[in-house]
Every structure is written in C-alpha cells, then in structure tokens.
Backbone bond lengths (Angstrom), bond angles and torsions (degrees), N, CA, C in turn:
res aa  C-N    CA-C-N  psi(-1)  N-CA   C-N-CA  omega(-1)  CA-C   N-CA-C  phi
1 X - - - 1.457 - - 1.532 105.49 -
2 X 1.222 120.17 96.59 1.403 120.86 -175.86 1.503 113.62 -64.33
3 X 1.330 116.50 138.09 1.489 123.45 179.96 1.513 112.57 72.90
4 X 1.330 121.16 12.19 1.435 125.23 -179.08 1.560 110.14 -70.34
5 X 1.244 118.34 148.76 1.443 126.55 169.26 1.547 105.73 -79.30
6 X 1.301 119.29 131.84 1.478 124.66 -178.44 1.477 108.57 -109.44
7 X 1.321 118.32 118.45 1.447 122.25 178.79 1.503 109.19 -121.45
8 X 1.318 112.45 154.85 1.501 119.23 -176.49 1.524 108.38 -112.85
9 X 1.346 116.28 129.76 1.442 122.55 169.80 1.561 114.31 49.23
10 X 1.278 115.53 68.17 1.462 124.34 178.98 1.551 105.11 -94.58
11 X 1.352 118.86 121.50 1.407 123.35 -177.98 1.551 105.21 -72.95
12 X 1.426 112.95 134.18 1.437 118.25 177.08 1.571 109.95 -145.76
13 X 1.251 117.70 -178.09 1.482 123.07 -177.73 1.500 109.64 -64.86
14 X 1.321 121.20 -20.34 1.446 124.62 -174.48 1.484 112.26 -106.08
15 X 1.317 119.04 17.05 1.438 122.11 -178.17 1.569 112.74 111.47
16 X 1.293 117.35 -149.46 1.465 119.80 178.72 1.531 107.64 -132.81
17 X 1.311 117.11 95.76 1.501 122.52 178.08 1.550 107.01 -57.74
18 X 1.361 116.62 144.14 1.417 120.15 174.36 1.534 112.60 -61.99
19 X 1.330 115.41 -48.11 1.501 123.49 171.87 1.440 115.45 -126.10
20 X 1.276 119.09 145.98 1.451 127.38 173.73 1.557 107.88 -128.14
21 X 1.353 111.68 123.78 1.456 118.47 178.17 1.490 104.56 -106.75
22 X 1.363 119.10 124.44 1.409 124.86 179.58 1.510 111.92 -117.72
23 X 1.377 115.19 125.54 1.501 119.65 172.26 1.557 101.17 -88.21
24 X 1.267 118.87 95.45 1.502 122.86 -173.05 1.532 108.10 -74.94
25 X 1.297 114.37 139.55 1.444 123.56 170.88 1.536 109.07 -94.07
26 X 1.325 114.22 95.33 1.498 119.74 -175.17 1.450 113.46 -65.81
27 X 1.377 118.64 -27.69 1.495 121.73 176.51 1.471 110.05 -69.61
28 X 1.378 118.07 -37.89 1.507 120.14 178.57 1.491 110.12 -69.30
29 X 1.319 116.08 -35.39 1.511 118.30 176.26 1.522 110.54 -65.43
30 X 1.297 115.22 -45.86 1.480 118.15 178.15 1.502 112.06 -62.17
31 X 1.277 120.59 -36.77 1.465 125.59 178.00 1.518 108.89 -65.00
32 X 1.316 119.41 -31.73 1.503 124.76 -179.22 1.550 112.75 -94.26
33 X 1.374 116.62 15.36 1.487 117.31 -177.31 1.539 109.43 -61.57
34 X 1.291 116.16 141.37 1.444 120.53 178.46 1.510 113.51 85.80
35 X 1.338 118.43 2.03 1.459 118.71 174.82 1.534 111.74 -107.08
36 X 1.331 114.50 156.46 1.433 119.89 178.18 1.562 111.64 -81.48
37 X 1.285 112.73 151.48 1.517 118.92 175.44 1.493 110.56 -61.40
38 X 1.313 116.34 148.18 1.516 120.89 178.83 1.556 105.40 -97.66
39 X 1.313 117.24 90.50 1.470 120.45 -174.94 1.495 112.38 -96.60
40 X 1.346 120.12 -8.90 1.444 119.15 -177.85 1.596 106.53 -102.35
41 X 1.292 113.18 137.67 1.530 117.08 -179.21 1.496 114.34 -53.34
42 X 1.393 117.61 -41.93 1.431 121.58 176.28 1.488 116.15 -58.89
43 X 1.334 113.94 -36.56 1.465 118.80 179.73 1.578 112.37 -63.41
44 X 1.267 109.40 -44.61 1.470 117.69 177.22 1.531 112.19 -62.10
45 X 1.333 114.80 -41.79 1.496 118.96 179.06 1.506 110.09 -65.41
46 X 1.373 118.43 -37.72 1.466 120.06 177.89 1.533 110.42 -61.17
47 X 1.380 115.28 -48.27 1.452 120.11 -177.85 1.516 113.31 -62.26
48 X 1.319 115.80 -36.02 1.474 120.60 179.52 1.510 109.97 -73.94
49 X 1.333 118.36 -34.04 1.454 118.99 174.09 1.489 114.49 -69.08
50 X 1.317 117.38 -34.68 1.497 118.96 171.31 1.475 113.74 -65.79
51 X 1.382 116.42 -40.50 1.444 120.99 177.93 1.516 111.45 -58.21
52 X 1.353 112.91 -41.55 1.501 121.34 -176.94 1.561 113.37 -73.33
53 X 1.293 115.74 -20.89 1.497 120.20 -177.54 1.536 108.37 -71.51
54 X 1.322 113.84 133.29 1.475 119.55 -177.47 1.587 111.56 -56.29
55 X 1.296 115.27 -36.43 1.505 115.51 -179.26 1.596 110.83 -99.74
56 X 1.340 113.62 4.94 1.475 118.40 -176.44 1.466 114.01 54.51
57 X 1.352 115.08 30.21 1.467 120.05 -177.61 1.596 103.21 -147.54
58 X 1.412 110.20 137.28 1.491 115.78 178.23 1.508 106.49 -142.57
59 X 1.335 113.40 150.81 1.370 119.89 171.58 1.565 109.85 -76.15
60 X 1.328 117.72 169.26 1.421 121.32 179.35 1.521 111.21 -61.74
61 X 1.371 115.17 -41.76 1.431 120.89 179.51 1.581 111.00 -63.19
62 X 1.294 114.63 -45.90 1.523 117.33 179.31 1.506 109.65 -65.84
63 X 1.315 120.52 -35.46 1.425 121.07 176.18 1.552 109.53 -65.68
64 X 1.274 117.23 -41.69 1.518 120.99 -179.93 1.511 106.96 -58.12
65 X 1.316 118.66 -47.06 1.487 120.11 178.88 1.521 112.66 -61.46
66 X 1.343 113.09 -42.55 1.526 114.98 -174.64 1.551 109.29 -72.76
67 X 1.284 121.56 -29.37 1.531 120.86 -173.17 1.535 109.86 -106.53
68 X 1.276 119.10 -4.35 1.481 123.58 178.94 1.493 112.40 60.38
69 X 1.341 116.56 45.36 1.445 124.42 175.80 1.564 107.53 -131.22
70 X 1.302 119.21 144.44 1.478 120.66 -175.39 1.516 111.38 -61.77
71 X 1.317 121.22 150.31 1.429 123.35 175.61 1.546 111.15 -58.90
72 X 1.384 116.60 -39.46 1.422 118.01 177.44 1.522 116.14 -58.34
73 X 1.316 114.78 -45.84 1.507 120.78 178.20 1.560 107.63 -61.08
74 X 1.319 115.77 -45.07 1.476 115.69 179.24 1.468 109.58 -58.16
75 X 1.367 119.49 -48.60 1.434 122.31 -177.19 1.565 116.35 -61.31
76 X 1.365 111.13 -41.10 1.493 117.80 -176.95 1.512 112.49 -81.04
77 X 1.325 121.64 -37.99 1.424 121.83 -170.57 1.500 113.87 -117.76
78 X 1.307 118.41 -54.30 1.469 122.77 -167.09 1.491 111.85 -72.81
79 X 1.341 119.38 -54.87 1.473 121.63 -176.91 1.469 111.56 -61.65
80 X 1.412 120.84 -46.93 1.487 116.16 178.51 1.533 111.30 -60.39
81 X 1.226 120.95 -35.77 1.510 123.86 177.52 1.475 112.16 -61.21
82 X 1.381 116.26 -42.32 1.453 123.58 -177.68 1.591 109.67 -74.85
83 X 1.253 114.31 -35.32 1.511 116.73 177.50 1.494 110.38 -68.54
84 X 1.380 114.61 -47.45 1.506 119.34 175.22 1.493 114.95 -60.01
85 X 1.297 117.25 -35.19 1.436 124.57 177.13 1.473 113.33 -73.95
86 X 1.359 121.32 -7.40 1.483 120.30 178.56 1.469 111.70 88.76
87 X 1.297 123.94 11.35 1.489 124.45 179.75 1.454 117.19 -95.76
88 X 1.273 119.07 -32.48 1.494 124.69 -179.05 1.420 114.51 -116.99
89 X 1.324 116.02 151.85 1.443 120.74 167.76 1.524 108.29 -140.42
90 X 1.350 115.98 154.96 1.511 120.54 177.76 1.512 109.52 -71.87
91 X 1.320 119.55 135.92 1.430 124.03 178.67 1.530 107.97 -141.08
92 X 1.365 113.21 115.76 1.414 118.11 -179.53 1.541 113.72 51.67
93 X 1.328 117.44 -113.68 1.506 119.01 -179.14 1.541 109.33 -103.69
94 X 1.290 121.06 14.49 1.418 122.31 179.59 1.497 116.31 -147.21
95 X 1.328 116.60 -149.88 1.451 124.43 -175.92 1.484 108.52 -128.39
96 X 1.372 115.91 144.14 1.465 117.83 177.61 1.531 106.77 -137.43
97 X 1.310 113.68 152.16 1.443 122.83 -178.05 1.501 107.86 -76.09
98 X 1.331 116.33 138.39 1.460 123.72 178.46 1.550 108.41 -80.15
99 X 1.334 117.11 -32.94 1.463 118.26 -178.74 1.528 111.35 -96.57
100 X 1.340 117.68 174.11 1.412 119.26 -179.91 1.543 113.35 -86.18
101 X 1.299 114.90 0.46 1.521 116.08 174.88 1.468 117.40 82.72
102 X 1.312 117.87 6.52 1.526 118.94 179.24 1.513 109.40 -65.43
103 X 1.338 110.81 146.87 1.487 118.46 171.64 1.517 109.35 -68.26
104 X 1.345 115.19 142.88 1.467 119.09 176.17 1.573 112.96 -76.36
105 X 1.279 116.57 -5.12 1.482 120.53 177.94 1.486 111.86 -132.14
106 X 1.363 115.89 133.61 1.462 120.02 177.39 1.517 112.14 -76.96
107 X 1.300 115.68 -31.51 1.476 122.85 177.87 1.513 114.90 -152.77
108 X 1.303 114.22 139.13 1.452 121.81 177.81 1.527 111.69 -121.83
109 X 1.354 113.93 129.19 1.423 120.48 174.82 1.483 111.17 -125.01
110 X 1.395 116.09 126.53 1.447 118.37 179.12 1.572 107.45 -105.70
111 X 1.321 108.95 148.05 1.464 112.25 178.00 1.559 110.66 -135.57
112 X 1.348 113.36 129.80 1.456 120.15 179.04 1.547 102.91 -108.15
113 X 1.302 116.97 132.44 1.405 123.49 180.00 1.444 113.85 -115.30
114 X 1.359 117.50 132.26 1.494 124.99 -177.77 1.496 110.08 -140.43
115 X 1.360 114.46 147.86 1.469 117.18 176.32 1.511 108.31 -85.78
116 X 1.364 121.06 -41.20 1.434 123.40 -174.45 1.531 116.81 -136.33
117 X 1.312 115.49 -33.82 1.454 122.32 -171.51 1.535 111.67 -76.83
118 X 1.322 115.35 73.81 1.505 114.81 -172.35 1.563 113.10 -74.05
119 X 1.381 115.61 -25.19 1.464 118.12 -179.47 1.567 108.00 -70.71
120 X 1.343 116.42 -45.04 1.437 121.82 178.82 1.530 109.90 -63.63
121 X 1.313 116.77 -44.96 1.473 121.69 177.15 1.499 111.12 -61.73
122 X 1.327 119.57 -40.20 1.482 119.75 175.17 1.447 112.46 -64.50
123 X 1.303 121.34 -39.49 1.528 123.39 172.87 1.528 111.61 -59.04
124 X 1.252 119.82 -43.46 1.426 126.24 -177.38 1.620 105.64 -67.77
125 X 1.287 116.59 -52.67 1.444 119.10 -175.68 1.579 108.62 -66.17
126 X 1.303 117.68 -30.00 1.449 120.81 176.78 1.501 113.24 -62.74
127 X 1.325 113.65 -36.13 1.514 119.33 175.44 1.506 110.71 -66.98
128 X 1.288 118.13 -32.37 1.441 123.02 -176.69 1.543 112.73 -70.56
129 X 1.337 116.75 -16.04 1.474 119.41 175.28 1.534 112.14 -61.62
130 X 1.356 114.83 -22.32 1.501 116.27 174.81 1.494 116.18 -66.97
131 X 1.389 114.34 -20.06 1.538 118.15 -170.81 1.528 109.81 -122.16
132 X 1.311 121.43 -10.19 1.434 123.68 -174.77 1.481 115.44 -121.86
133 X 1.309 114.18 153.43 1.496 117.01 174.42 1.553 110.78 -76.58
134 X 1.333 116.75 -28.04 1.451 121.33 173.42 1.581 106.82 -139.46
135 X 1.260 115.24 138.55 1.525 121.59 175.39 1.528 106.37 -123.04
136 X 1.364 113.11 130.85 1.450 119.80 177.91 1.488 114.05 -124.69
137 X 1.316 114.44 152.78 1.518 123.05 168.41 1.566 106.36 -113.12
138 X 1.234 118.29 125.52 1.461 122.41 175.76 1.504 109.68 -113.06
139 X 1.319 118.79 121.49 1.450 124.95 -176.12 1.553 108.61 -112.73
140 X 1.323 114.17 155.89 1.482 122.55 167.32 1.536 107.72 -55.83
141 X 1.295 116.14 131.45 1.469 119.78 -176.35 1.549 112.76 -58.89
142 X 1.352 115.23 -33.19 1.438 118.61 -178.29 1.569 111.53 -70.77
143 X 1.278 119.46 -15.68 1.446 121.16 -175.25 1.561 112.60 -120.16
144 X 1.327 116.09 6.23 1.488 118.87 -171.54 1.525 111.73 -88.11
145 X 1.310 121.69 -2.30 1.468 121.06 -172.72 1.600 108.20 -70.15
146 X 1.268 118.93 -41.17 1.491 121.15 -178.39 1.548 107.91 -62.01
147 X 1.325 117.44 -42.25 1.473 117.97 -178.53 1.547 110.17 -66.87
148 X 1.334 114.61 -43.07 1.529 119.48 -178.93 1.494 110.53 -58.52
149 X 1.299 119.92 -28.64 1.485 121.94 -177.33 1.515 110.12 -76.15
150 X 1.367 118.00 -6.92 1.455 121.72 177.68 1.523 110.67 -114.12
151 X 1.303 116.04 45.47 1.494 118.64 179.82 1.518 112.97 -53.38
152 X 1.258 119.96 -35.88 1.441 121.92 -178.08 1.542 110.54 -62.68
153 X 1.344 120.35 -32.96 1.443 122.85 172.84 1.459 114.90 -57.30
154 X 1.329 112.47 -47.79 1.485 122.74 178.51 1.537 110.26 -62.85
155 X 1.266 118.48 -44.93 1.429 122.52 176.79 1.458 115.43 -61.35
156 X 1.329 115.60 -41.60 1.483 121.49 175.72 1.460 110.94 -64.74
157 X 1.309 121.38 -36.84 1.452 124.20 177.96 1.522 114.39 -86.01
158 X 1.283 117.06 -1.44 1.510 122.03 -178.56 1.544 113.46 61.11
159 X 1.350 114.57 33.01 1.500 120.55 -176.85 1.514 107.32 -114.73
160 X 1.310 114.47 139.90 1.444 122.59 171.50 1.451 113.02 -83.79
161 X 1.356 119.23 157.91 1.444 126.38 179.99 1.475 107.14 -128.28
162 X 1.385 118.85 134.60 1.429 125.37 170.82 1.509 109.96 -142.40
163 X 1.334 112.66 160.74 1.485 114.42 179.83 1.579 104.57 -123.94
164 X 1.323 114.61 149.47 1.418 122.21 179.75 1.477 109.58 -122.87
165 X 1.367 118.61 122.91 1.385 122.03 -177.07 1.495 111.87 -89.53
166 X 1.298 116.38 166.70 1.486 123.24 -178.74 1.524 112.85 -55.98
167 X 1.349 114.35 -35.86 1.452 118.90 179.53 1.514 115.55 -82.52
168 X 1.347 118.32 1.62 1.418 123.35 176.26 1.498 114.25 97.65
169 X 1.347 118.24 7.46 1.449 121.89 -179.98 1.507 111.10 -76.89
170 X 1.294 118.41 128.11 1.488 123.19 178.06 1.483 110.80 -109.03
171 X 1.373 113.94 125.25 1.469 119.45 -178.89 1.508 110.97 -121.15
172 X 1.341 116.14 125.11 1.425 120.05 178.86 1.549 108.86 -77.82
173 X 1.309 120.09 125.57 1.466 124.36 179.80 1.487 111.84 -104.58
174 X 1.349 118.58 -39.34 1.497 119.70 -179.19 1.513 103.87 -141.27
175 X 1.329 117.41 127.38 1.448 122.96 179.53 1.564 108.60 -83.62
176 X 1.280 117.14 135.09 1.475 120.15 -179.46 1.528 111.10 -70.13
177 X 1.326 113.29 145.63 1.465 118.25 174.36 1.556 109.05 -78.77
178 X 1.260 112.00 171.64 1.559 117.40 -179.76 1.498 109.14 -63.43
179 X 1.273 116.84 129.02 1.477 122.20 178.54 1.588 109.39 -91.95
180 X 1.288 111.64 146.23 1.465 118.67 172.08 1.462 109.05 -108.77
181 X 1.290 117.45 70.78 1.493 120.19 -177.56 1.511 110.26 -66.06
182 X 1.305 115.75 151.67 1.432 124.42 -179.44 1.546 106.32 -82.30
183 X 1.325 116.74 121.73 1.489 118.06 -174.33 1.538 113.80 -54.55
184 X 1.306 120.02 -42.72 1.398 120.73 -176.23 1.540 111.25 -71.03
185 X 1.287 122.31 -30.31 1.415 126.18 173.02 1.504 112.86 -73.96
186 X 1.353 117.66 -39.89 1.473 123.24 177.51 1.565 109.49 -62.47
187 X 1.315 115.09 -49.11 1.425 119.42 -174.97 1.535 112.83 -69.37
188 X 1.354 116.29 -29.40 1.449 121.19 176.84 1.562 107.88 -66.41
189 X 1.365 116.14 -42.44 1.459 119.96 175.99 1.549 112.39 -56.31
190 X 1.342 114.36 -47.33 1.431 119.30 -179.16 1.466 112.11 -63.99
191 X 1.348 120.24 -42.64 1.433 120.72 -179.56 1.521 110.43 -69.29
192 X 1.267 122.24 -31.55 1.412 123.64 -178.94 1.542 110.52 -77.67
193 X 1.309 115.10 -26.45 1.536 119.05 177.12 1.533 108.66 -67.45
C-alpha cells in the first residue's frame, strides 16, 4: 500500500496486530481538525448511528436504542464527552454530528508476523478481519511451506499469506478474500491509531 502510514501494535477490538498499514484520508483529518480522537467504543457507535440517521440527528432515546446504552449513561458520560471533544452539538430536540462522519482511513491492512506458528498466526489474523479491509499473515520464508499447502484455510478465514526471506524479499502466497469488517470496530482502530 504505497504511501501508507505504518504503525506497530495498535490495540483494537480484535487484539493487537503486529503491524497496521493505514491509507490515511488527509482531507478527512483536516475536516476534523480541533476535535478529540474517538477512543471509546460507545463514542464510535454514537457517531456511526448519527451518520446512518436520515436527518443526521437523533434524540438521546433514539441514540440509546441505536447504540445499546442507557439514556442516563449517554446523558452523564458519553454526550458530554462528545460535545467537549467537538463531535456533537444540540439540535432541536436531539443531537447532531458536527462532522460529515467520513472515515479517517481509506484502507486498513493488518499484518500478523510469525516465524513458525502459522496456525496461531492464522487465528490471530482471522480475528483482525473484523477491523481491517485486508488481514495478512507473514511467515518466515523457510517455514512457510506448511502454511502454503493449506490455502483453503486462509481463503475460509479471508486472510492473506506471504513469506518474508532473510534478505527482505516478500512473496505473496495467498491473496486475502474481501473482508466484511465491522464498521464500529474498523473505525475504533483508525481512531486509536
């Protein structure tokens, strides 16, 4: 991913990928200048619920139903934090998003790296499909043959497989299938990055 931001061990809902590659949307970041990062899962869910609302405005009760959090908790903790962070403003009888709700990243790729344990690495990378557009397992080239012979496992898990040689050569062995990442988990990873 040319020009991607490379980050190491970003905590997310699917674990801690060894590497995260972000194709950052600099225009979206500029549009959000002066706002706080959305690092709490409920904050991301509120903003996604507002983005999905036809009028981009919801009452506290409607937000509560959409994000599965009590109205009292929203009033006491979440809404004040989002207002102070520059994300929400009061509108008529409800709340509306100040921003257009665009993701700060156009594409997210997670990479799990292992020397030998390809089954464990596949399980970890498989969890990353919930937060990434592509999830990869990269193995030591000398130990990647066993994993490469199980291409169907990687396809089933929607995970790509590559090998890395001692001299730095990277070889793609299995291309990942299209991931159906969960928007709230994907955006939480982007915000935390």
